[in-house]
TORDREN-540776 format. One record per residue (C-alpha): residue in three letters; y, z, x. Coordinates in steps of 0.001 Angstrom, whole numbers, plus 524288, in hexadecimal, padded with zeros to 5 digits. Each point is the difference from the previous one (the first is absolute). Layout:
BEGIN
ALAYZX ...
END
This chain:
BEGIN
MET18B172803E787A9 ASN7F1B77FCC27FD18 VAL7F8A47F0FD7FF01 ARG7FF58801A07F0FE LYS80BF3803F77FF60 LEU804867F49780848 ILE7F88F7F7BA7F834 LEU805D68013B7F291 LEU80D358013B80607 ALA7FE5F7F1B2804A9 VAL7FA227FE427F2FD PHE80CE4803D77F9C7 ALA808617F88A8076B ILE7F8FB7F2237FF65 LEU7FFDE803097F12E ILE8104D802487FF79 ALA8018B7F60F80B8A SER7FA2E7F85B7F700 TYR805B1800227F460 PHE80E9E7FD94807CB PHE7F9717F4AE807FF PHE7FB137F9887F3EC ASP80CD6803887F69B LEU7F753805C47F689 GLY80C72808427FA9E GLN802427F28C7F8C4 TYR7F6FA804597F537 LEU805D280AF97FF24 SER80BA37FE5C7FC0F LEU8074C7FFD77F31B ASP803907F0D88000E TYR7F1707FC3B80133 ILE7F9A58091C7F647 LYS80B477FCB47F432 ASN7FCAC7F13F80552 GLN7F171802577FEDA GLN80009806127F3E4 ALA7FC747F6907F797 SER7F28F7FE638096B PHE7FD8A80DE68025F ASP80033802027F02F ALA7F5F67F1F68000C LEU7F6F98066580A3F TYR7FE9080F127F946 GLN7FD197F8347F3B2 GLU7F5407F8C4803B5 ASN7FA1980C2B8095B PRO806C080A3D7FE21 ALA7F63A80AF28078C LEU800427F68380CFB ILE8106F801907FE5D LEU7FF9380EE47FF07 GLY7F5F88019180AEF GLY8064B7F700809D4 PHE80D0A8050F7FE5D PHE7FA5480EAF7FF42 LEU7FCB17FC2E80DDC MET80B357F84F80312 TYR809B780D1D7FC40 VAL7F6A180A498074C VAL800707F59E80CBE VAL80E7D800197FF92 THR801B580EE67FDA7 ALA7F6638041B808BE LEU806547F6F880B3F SER80D43804B77FCD2 LEU804D67F36F7FE01 PRO80B5D7FAB07F850 GLY7FF3B7FB517F195 ALA7F90A80B0E7FA04 ALA80BD7801A27F66E ILE7FEC07F0EF7FAFB MET7F25C7FFF87FE83 THR802D880BD27F6C8 LEU809B97F72F7FA8A ALA7F6A97F5FC7FE93 ALA7F4AF8092F7F854 GLY80A53802627F5EA ALA800107F1D87FE2D LEU7F2337FA3580099 PHE7FAB380AA07F90E GLY8091D8088E7F6B6 PHE8024380C8F802B9 TRP7F43D808747FB98 VAL7F6477F9948078F ALA80AE17FD6880CF8 LEU801B580E317FFA4 LEU7F337802E8801F4 LEU7FDA67F5AC80A2B VAL80A858030280920 SER7FF3F80D817FC57 PHE7F1558023080603 ALA803107F40980A4E SER80B3E8078580618 SER7FA9D80D068006E MET7F3DA7FA71807FB GLY808507F7A88094C ALA809D280A6E80381 THR7F185808FA801F2 LEU7FBF17F64480994 ALA80DAB7FE0E8072D PHE7FF7480E9E7FFF5 LEU7F2728022F805C9 ALA8038D7F45A809AA SER80C19807F680684 ARG7F6EC80D047FFE7 PHE7F4327FA058066D LEU808087F7D080A9F PHE80DD180A4F8029D HIS7FB4380E107F92F ASP7F9EA8056C80A7E THR807E17FBBC80B68 VAL80DC0802A67F8CF GLN7FB8C80D987FBC9 GLN7FA56803E380E29 ARG80DE77FA298067B PHE807C9806197F4C3 GLY7F92080B7C7F98F ASP80769808EF80366 ARG80CE97F9E67FC60 LEU7F9FE7FB1D7F25B LYS7F79180E1D7FF0F LYS80AC7801E07F40E LEU7FED37F57A7F91B ASN7F1A68004880134 GLU7FED180E057F99B GLY80A067FA1B7F56C VAL7F8377F4A67FE10 ARG7F2CB809697FEDB LYS808A0808607F729 ASP808077F7B47F7EA GLY7FAA97F24180338 ALA7FD2B7FAF57F334 PHE80CCF802CE7F98D TYR8084C7FB8A80B2D LEU7F6417F1877FDF7 PHE8024E800B57F27F THR80DC5801037FFE7 LEU800207F40F809F8 ARG7F7B77F6707F846 LEU808698039D7F2B1 VAL80C9B7F9B48075F PRO7FB2A7F12580399 ALA80BEF7FCB2807B9 PHE7F9FE8074580AB9 PRO7F6AE7F669808AE PHE7F3E48027C7FB3C PHE7F9627FA7F80D5A VAL80644809408086D ILE7FBF180D1C7F698 ASN7F2567FA87800CA LEU801957FFCE80F60 VAL8069380CC3800B0 MET7F6C3807327F82F GLY7F3D67FA9D80947 LEU805A480AAD8097F THR801C880A747F952 PRO7F141809367FC44 ILE801D37FC577F1C8 LYS7F4427FDAA7F9C5 VAL7FAE27F0FB7FD15 ARG7FC448035B7F188 THR80A50807717FE9D PHE80A237F4038059C TYR7F8AC7F62A7F3CD LEU800A5807717F4F7 VAL80FFB8043E80362 SER803077F2C780355 GLN7F7CE7FB8E7F37F VAL80808808C57F91D GLY80B927FF7080515 MET803097F01C80183 LEU7FB7E7FEC47F118 ALA80E09802937F9B1 GLY806D27F47D80A8C THR7F3457F6377FF40 ALA802138011B7F049 VAL80FED7FE518039A TYR7FBE47F29880806 VAL7F7547FADB7F8B6 LEU807EA800C37F498 ALA80A687F86280483 GLY7F4E17F60D803B7 THR7FCCC7FE2F7F340 GLN80E9D7FAD37FE9A LEU7FEB57F82F80BA2 GLY802667F3747FA4E GLN80FBF806567FE1E ILE7FF2B803D680E44 GLU8088A7F7B280934 SER800208076C80CCE ALA7FA6C80CB380467 SER80DD68064D7FCED GLY7FD527FC8E7F124 LEU7F6CC80BAF800A5 LEU80B4A808937FFE6 SER804387FF127F353 PRO8056B80C857F742 GLU7F32A8036B7FA45 LEU7F8627FEE680D5F ILE80BB58082280645 GLY8007080ACD7F65F ALA7F1557FFD5802A5 PHE7FF04801E081012 VAL8099980AAD7FB63 LEU7F73D807557FA31 LEU7F57E7FD79808A5 GLY808D68070D80B21 ILE804F980A3B7F6FD PHE7F1688034C7FCB1 PRO7F9AB806C680B90 TRP80B4B809F97FF1B ILE7FC0C8016A7EF9B ALA7F166802A98066E LYS804AE8075D80A0D PHE806268093D7F7CB ILE7F4A9800377F647 MET7F5598029A80942 ALA8095F80A6180603 ARG800B5807077F2BF LEU7F13A7FE8D7FBFD GLN7FC128059880DE4 ALA8079F80B527FE4F ARG7FB20801AE7F345 LYS7F3A1800E4805B0 VAL803468089D80B41 TYR807FD80B127F681 ARG7F4F17FF187F5E7 GLY7FB1080EB77FC91 TRP80D83805C880274 GLN80A2A8044E7F730 LYS80E697FA32802BF PRO80B4C808FC7FD2A ASP80B0D7FC4D7F5EE HIS809338048C809AC PHE801A38050480E01 ASP8036480C128053C ARG805287F84880CA6 ASN803D57F1A9803E8 LEU7F81B8016080E8A ILE7F82680C9F80489 VAL7FE527FECC80F4D ILE7F5868079980684 GLY800B3802DB80CA7 ALA80E0D8035E80857 GLY7FF0B7F8B480BCE SER8068E7F5998047D ALA7FA607F6D37F525 GLY8018F808DE7F626 LEU80ED0804FD802B4 VAL803F67F1BD800D8 SER7F8207FD327F354 ALA807E980B4E7F83C TYR80DBB7FC8A807B5 ILE7FE9D7F2F87FA99 ALA7FB27804D57F298 ALA80BBF807C77FEDB THR808C17F6208053A VAL7FF867F95C7F4E1 LYS801488095A7F489 ALA7EF218009C7FE60 LYS7FAAB80DED7FD2C VAL7F8BD8027580ACC THR7F60780DF580386 LEU7FC538009080E06 ILE7F4AC809DF801FC GLU7FC608051C80DB7 LYS7F51D80B3D802E5 HIS8032A800C080D77 LYS80E267FE368079C MET809C87F5B47FBDB GLY800C27F62780A33 GLY7F2927FD9480152 ASP7F8E27FEA080D48 CYS809867FA42805D5 LEU80A8680A0F80027 ASN7F5B080B7C80091 THR7F55C7FA6D80900 GLY801547F37080432 CYS80BC57F79480516 VAL8096F80A06801E3 PRO7F9DF80AEA8073A SER7F7D07F84E80947 LYS80C637F77D8031A ALA8080980E588021F LEU7F397803EC807DB ILE7FE717F253808E7 LYS81093803168026D SER7FC0580D8D80686 ALA7F6017FA1A807DB ARG8056B7F592804C2 LEU80C3D809E78040B ALA7F5D78069E8079B TRP7F96B7F37A805EB HIS80E077FFD0806EA ASP7FC098091480A76 LYS7F4F47F7DA803C2 GLU809207F33980270 ALA809F2808508065D ASP800F97F5D580AC7 LYS800E07F4847F805 TYR80D89804E37FB58 GLY806AD8071C80D3A PHE7F96080E027FF49 ASP7F9438076A8097B ALA7F956805CE7F584 ILE8048D803D07F181 ARG7FAB580CD37F97A SER7FBB3801647F3F0 ASP7FA9E80A277FA0C PHE7FA1F802FA7F35C ARG7F7F1807977F5D1 PHE7F8557F8C07F5AA SER803A8809437F5EF ASN80E677FB7C8027B LEU7FC417F37D7FF34 MET7F84F800857F2C0 ALA80D2B8073C7FA3A ARG808457F53880348 VAL7F61A7F64D7F9BF HIS801EB809567F31B ARG80E9D8013C801E6 VAL800467EF7B80082 ILE7F84B7FF167F335 GLU8080D80BF77F81C LYS80D5E7F7D78052C ILE7F9957F3F47FABE GLU7FA0C807457F25D PRO80E427FF667F986 HIS7FE187F11D7FE80 ASP7F2B98001D7F904 SER801FB80BC57F9C9 VAL7FDD1805867EFFC GLU80F9B801C77FF02 ARG804537F28F804AD TYR7F6747F7B47F91C SER802BD80AD17F3AC GLU8108B7FB8E801FC LEU7FAA77F1477FFC9 GLY7FA7A801D47F30D VAL7F2588023F80254 ASP7F73E809E27FA1C CYS7F79D806C180AC8 ARG7F5C6807797FC6F GLN7F5E28097580851 GLY7F1027FDF77FE85 GLU7F4457FA647FEBE ALA801637F2CF7F990 ARG7F3BB7F9FE7F800 MET7FCFC7F4FD7F70B VAL7FCB88005C7F319 SER800257F31D7FAD5 PRO8087C7F44580398 TRP80D918059B7FCA4 GLU7FD1280F268016C VAL800C48086E80A19 GLU7FCDE80F48801E4 ILE807938070A80619 ARG7F83F80FA280725 ASN80743809428064C GLY7F8F180AEF80116 ASP7FB3B804BE7F14C ASN80AB87F6E57FBAB ILE7FBD97F3027FA1E GLU808567F59C7FB60 THR7FF3A7F1CC7FA18 LEU809D97F5C28017B THR7FEA07F1C27FA62 ALA806437F453806AF ARG8015D7F0A87FCC5 SER7FAEF7FE5A80F8C ILE7FBE68086F80B20 ILE801C07FDBC80E56 ILE7F2758059E80867 ALA808E68049880E72 THR7F70F809F1805D8 GLY7FE327FA9780BE8 ALA7F7AB801AA80982 ARG7F7BF80B4C80818 PRO7FA627FFB180D68 PHE7F0BC7FB1E7FF1E VAL7F6B280803807C5 PRO7F34C7F9B480468 PRO7F38E804DA7FC85 ILE7FD1F8046480EC9 PRO7F4688094D7FFEA GLY8054E80DBB80436 ILE80C0E7FB437FDBD GLU8030280A547F2F2 ASP7FE2580BBA80B16 MET80A727FBB8808CF ASP80DE5804007F79D ILE804237F30980277 LEU80EDF7FB8C80080 THR806617F5007F98F SER80C5D7F9F57FBF1 ASP80176809527F407 ASN7FCCC80DD980791 LEU804FD7FD0D80E31 TRP80CF8804F97FDCA GLU7FBBF80DC17FDA1 LEU7FB687FF4080D48 GLN8055280B088076B ASP7FA1F8015E80EA9 GLN7FD3A7F2FE807A8 PRO7F1577FA6D800E1 LYS7FDC68017D80FC3 ARG7F50C7F53D7FCF0 LEU800567F69C7F434 VAL7F7D87F6387FACB VAL807857F5887F753 LEU7F64A7F5F67F7B9 GLY806457F3C47FE17 GLY806E67F6CC80502 GLY8091E7FB917F79B PRO80EA4802188008B ILE8002580C607FA50 GLY7F2E3803DA80A83 CYS8089E7F87D80A03 GLU80D908084D7FEDE LEU7F9C580D037FEA4 ALA7F6FD7FE4A80AAE GLN80D6D7FC1A807FD THR807CE80B1B7FC05 PHE7F5D980BA48011D ALA7FD327F91C80F06 ARG80DFE800D180327 LEU8001180D9A7FA84 GLY7F65D803A180A2B SER7F51B7FF857F7FF GLN7F23C7FB5A8060B VAL7FFA07F4057F6D6 MET7F2B37F9337FF11 GLN8024A7F31C7F47E VAL7F2EA7FA2F7F989 GLU7FF6F7F2477FC13 MET7F20E7FAF17FBB3 LEU8074B7EEE7801B6 PRO800697F9EF80D48 ARG80F9A8036E7FFAE ILE809D48093F7FA0A MET808567FC4C7F3E5 PRO7F7567F3DD7FD00 ARG80BC97F91D7F5F0 GLU807FB7FD3480BA3 ASP7FE4E7F5E180A11 ASP7F7D68023B80C36 ASP80CEB800B480864 ALA808B2808647F7F1 ALA7F35280A5A7FEAF ALA7FDA67FEE8810A4 LEU80FED803468017C VAL7FE0D80AE07F607 THR7F214806F480573 ALA805537FDB680E88 SER80B6C807EE7FC0A LEU7F57680B577F9BF ARG7F9AE7FF2A80B37 ASP80CE6802B680974 ASN8027180A637F75D GLY7F3208097C800B8 VAL7F8817FBA07F3D9 ASP7F2357FA2D80371 VAL7FBBB7F4C97F7D4 LEU7F1367FDE17FBCF THR800A17F3B97FA9E GLU7F15B7FAC17FCB3 HIS7FC9C80E2E7FD1D LYS7FAAC804A17F308 ALA8016280E4D7FA6B VAL7F0EF803CC7FEF5 ARG8010980D6A7FBE5 PHE8061A80BF180206 ALA7FBC380CC780469 ARG8015D80E2A8034E GLU7FC0F805AD80CE6 GLY800C280C698040A ASP80F20802B280081 ASP801167F02980004 LYS803CB7F4CA7F5D0 VAL7F9027F4DD80508 LEU801DE7EFFF7F9CE TYR7F3F47F976803FD VAL803077F0EC8018E GLU7F7977F3B98035B HIS8064B7F71E8085F ASN7F6D37F2F580697 GLY7F2E48048F7FA2D GLU803E080F49805B2 GLU802AA80C2D7FBB6 LYS80C048079980553 ARG805E380F987FE25 LEU80EF1801637FD12 VAL802F280DF180045 PHE80D8F804827F7EF ASP8080F809877F7C6 ALA804297F86F7F687 VAL7FDB37F25B7F869 LEU807AE7F89E7FA83 VAL7FB567F4A57F42A ALA8091B7F3B37FF39 VAL7F50A7F5B97FBBC GLY807757FB217F66A ARG80560803B67F1E0 ARG7F85B801A17F011 ALA808D07FFEA7F509 ASN8032880C447F6A1 THR7F8997FD0F7F450 ASP7F6F880AFC7FD60 GLY802F0809807F245 LEU80A3E7F3E17F971 GLY7F5977FB637F5BE LEU7FD647F1DA803B0 ASP7F0AF803347FEB2 GLU8020F8032E7F073 LEU809B17F5FC7FFCB ASN7F6CD7F417807A4 LEU80A977FD3E809FB PRO7F9827FA0C80BE7 THR800D6802D480E21 ASN7FDFA7F6B180B55 GLY7FA2A803DE80B69 ASN8087F80AEC8070C GLY80304806847F477 THR80C807F64F7FC15 VAL802D07FD847F128 THR7FE8D7F29C7FDB7 VAL80B417F9D67FC1C ASN8039F7F0D07FE7C GLU80B117F91A804FE ARG80996806D57F824 LEU7F93380CEB80181 GLN7F9217FF947F493 SER7F3CD809407FDE8 ARG7F6727FDAC7F758 TYR808B58040D7F571 PRO80C707F88380084 ASN8088F80BC07FE44 ILE7FA2E806A480A2C TYR805387FD1080D99 ALA7FD2E8029380DF0 CYS808E08005280BE4 GLY8001A805CA80C96 ASP7F51080654807A0 VAL7F53A800987F402 ALA804847F1217FE8B GLY7FDDB7FAD180C2A PRO7FFDB7F5F6806A9 TYR809B48049B80A94 GLN8022080F2B8015E PHE80AD78008D8065F THR80DDC808697FA33 HIS80A757F50C7FF66 THR7F3E67F6177F891 ALA7FF0880B507F63A ALA80E207FE3E7FCAB HIS7FDB27F2667FF5D GLN7F5EC7FF767F67C ALA8067780C237F7A1 TRP80B8E7F7367FD4F TYR7F56C7F62A7FA75 ALA7F67380A5B7F78C SER80DC9805EE7FB2A VAL806B57F3BC7FBDB ASN7F1D07F9C47F9CE ALA7FDF980C897F940 LEU80B9D7FFC47F9EA PHE8036D7F06C7FD72 GLY7F4297FA8F801C4 SER7FE4D7FBDD7F136 LEU80C087F7C280351 LYS7FF087FC9480DC0 SER7F6968040F80A42 PHE8014A7FEAE80F4E ALA7F2B77FD2D80934 VAL801778093780D25 ASP804867F7E180C41 TYR7F8AF8048280BFC ARG8043D7F3AA80773 VAL8094380891808BF ILE7FA1980BF280435 PRO8043B8089580CE3 TRP7F9AB80C53804BB CYS800748065380D46 THR7F7F3809408072D PHE806E680B1B805A0 THR7FAD87FFA680DD7 ASP807027FF0A80DD0 PRO802D27F61D800E4 GLU801247FBC67F049 VAL7F7577F4817FB79 ALA806F87F9E87F27B ARG7FBE67F4EB7FAFB VAL802867F6A77F390 GLY7F8BE7F3997FB31 LEU7F4F57F9C580813 ASN7FBF48042580D6F GLU7F7E37F68780904 GLN7F3FF805BC7FC75 GLU8011F7FE8A7F18E ALA805F47F36D8037D GLU7F3B67FC4A80536 GLU7F840804E87F42C GLN807E67F8427F645 GLY7FDB57F37C805F1 VAL81021800AB802C6 ASP805277F3D5807C9 TYR80A21807A3807BC GLU80781802BE80C75 VAL8039E80BE1806D5 THR80CB2804C98070B ARG8018580A348078B TYR809F8807C4806C7 GLY7FED480BCD80A62 ILE807C980C097FD48 ASP7FDC78028F80ED6 ASP80C5A7F4F980132 LEU807B2806D67F6CD ASP80DED806C580522 ARG8009D80B897F7E1 ALA7F17C804668022F ILE802247FEE180F1E ALA80B57809687FCFB ASP7F6618091E7F684 SER7F4867FE7480869 ASN7F7C07FA9E7F432 ASP7FE077F2EA808AD HIS7F2997FEEB7F852 GLY7FAB67F7F67F41E PHE803C87F3657FB71 VAL804777F77A7F363 LYS7F38A7F7017FA2D VAL804227F57D7F4BA ILE7F6EF7F9077F788 THR8077C7F33E7FDBC ALA7FAC07F2187F865 LYS7FB137F56B80828 SER80AF07FA5380541 SER80A71809097F59B ASP807D580AB58026C LYS7FBE68048C7F306 ILE7FA8C80E2480477 LEU7F242803E37FB46 GLY7FDF380CC98061A VAL8085580818809B2 THR7FA4D80B0180923 ILE807B78077D80919 VAL7FB8780B4580868 GLY80962806FC805D0 ALA8099E80B797FDF5 GLY806A1800787F3DE ALA7F65C7F4457F9AC GLY80001806E07F29F ASP810647FCBC7FF77 LEU7FE4C7F35F80878 ILE7F6DC7FA797F60E ALA809E1800497F3D3 GLU807297F38F80390 TYR7F54F7F7138005D VAL7FAE5807AD7F287 LEU80C597FB757FA05 ALA7FEB97F28080666 MET7F3367FF1B7FAD6 LYS802BB803367F394 HIS80BED7F5E17FD4F GLY7FA2C7F6838064B LEU806D77FFF780DD2 GLY7FC0E7FB1980C2A LEU800A5801DB80D89 ASN80B507F7E780230 LYS806C0808E37F58F ILE7FD3780AFE808E2 LEU8034C7F93780DA6 GLY80DC97FDD67F8E7 THR8029480D7F7FCC5 ILE80795809348095B HIS7FB4E80A9980304 ILE8068280BE280657 TYR7FDC78027481001 PRO7FA088072B80564 THR7F5E9802317F4ED MET7F1E7800027FEB2 ALA803337F6207F422 GLU801F77F5C2808ED ALA7F1307FD6980175 ASN7FFAB7FB807F32E LYS8095D7F4F480565 PHE7FAAD7FB9780D2B ALA7F350801027F7D7 ALA8078F7F4B47F923 GLY8057B7F98180BA2 GLU7F1DA800B3805BD TRP7FBB07F74B7F5FC LYS80BEF7F77A7FEB3 LYS7FDF57FC1C80F5E ALA7F2057FB9E7FCED HIS804807F7FB7F411 LYS80B557FB2C80905 PRO802287F02E7FC9E GLU7FD0E7F98780C42 GLY803307F2D47FD00 VAL80DC5804177FC4C LEU801C18075580AB9 GLN7FC937F53A80A2D TRP809167F7F27F9CE VAL80C9580B497FF7B GLU7FB528015580F01 ARG8024B7F20780261 PHE80C70800267F79F HIS8058E80B5C80AD1 ASN7FA6E7F89680B23 TRP809557F4167F998 ARG80B99808E58002C ARG800088050C80DC8 
END
């Protein structure tokens, strides 16, 4: 804190201390004002300008210093100056004093608070930037809420000073009027409780209800503005149209059909979306095959002299497609038609906020719906690296059509998909070079988790090239070459195939977003609010096309909110709950996480503790020769409250579920420790991690007395 801030803080401290030391509050009491009312009246008649100016200045000082007595001064103003003069005087004095308190809070504490808690306040800051004026207006309309708290807290947010003053001026006017009106009857009021007359209580009730009325009116006005120029149909063909039949779209349509809404589901490619056809299902099937193939390299670990695994790559890919075919009925047109969903094949395009055009070859049909959900997913992002267009690149979309295993494979990207597939192909015998421009792979995870995965990848034969930037691709004779830059030097990587796994981009092409002026974010995702509404309140988006998480399970999670809000939002709507979101990278070892990890806790300035249990100590892990990895739990300081968990090891994706449940329902480590876990299982790792926390927090003082008790008994 600099010198100017210290000086200002000292001045405030002295003034506030003087108020209490000299008992100045006695002059701002109801009894004192009533007793001195006649004298005040006389002084006001003799010199009105001096009294008005002095009162104004005193009111500003009291509110600026957040001293008690502002309410009493408002009553006094009504008694001394009459309703209209008092209303004008107090209205401007209170707003100016509040603004000074706001500025002091911002000057003294804003930078410190934002730097320390910026990430945790990100959502609040965005909300204030977007709707701060309305939030403040709502709070100002309820005089029972401590205004000095509002002044100080709003100073920590990014709301503009001018906005704060103007909204405060208008928002406090109604409450000020009620108090001033009460003050005109000061002679009839015996105590502060006398303010709570039936008339005044009714006035406060109306003030409390008014924000919701205002919110409703503002929402209707905003909707009218957004829909201006569009003709809303008198009747609708459907209650809901869902575009995209991936995880988000299927769940949305399923929920709508379950509650007996008339819903149409449109898919231009295959039911099940990326997860079934090109993502989770095929990748996990191939990972399993690669894991079995790797056992011949680990024969001695299990007591074998040798294990032979002969395979043809085409047979492995045939198995992948058999797995897809076996799961397909779960997401089929037949199943969803039986559930009551009208399934359509074709390309969907929104031609108005309520109309969707379905094109299937030469056949074009237009349907209307009260609400629309966009659930079109995402596709692999291909970076604009020079020469990449000539490389016949592989992505998670087209990889599954591969019949010949590449001998030399370059994998671009060190995220979950890149790591999973790099390890898989290395275990199958390909020479894999994984290129990542950052200092390490898996940048969203902690260093220790990333280090274990890196070591495993290298043990499996992957050449992990971190801090290597892909510069350009080239064909040199029969060779395909990638040039990378590392420490200022260029390196040449020769390969047979390149797999691009550097992220995903939302599928919004051809949906009519430009015609509807629907905004998108930098990664192509549709811009939505906390209720998954787009610019048009009746158009929603969920899943990968909406973000911020691009996981199958979060797509399904969002789909519930999108469908319920789309069908019942006029009665009750729900904001998406992102508090407990787990995910897993299915490398060997697996890396599963929920909540905060260490690096995020540090960035957010969270006061936390770390409890770690090494899976190398776990009986079942030792028996399975999987004795590597750890369970790491982030808890609040001196508490068993779980803030986040990272598990690295075999079956981590399954083990994390216990912590997800605990965090969702507010259960701490003591509850996990008190839960019986079957022996011998990997799940015991969760109990032992809780035990490690308990050992670190045992009551040493109590145990000393217990020891004395046992000594006495001997």
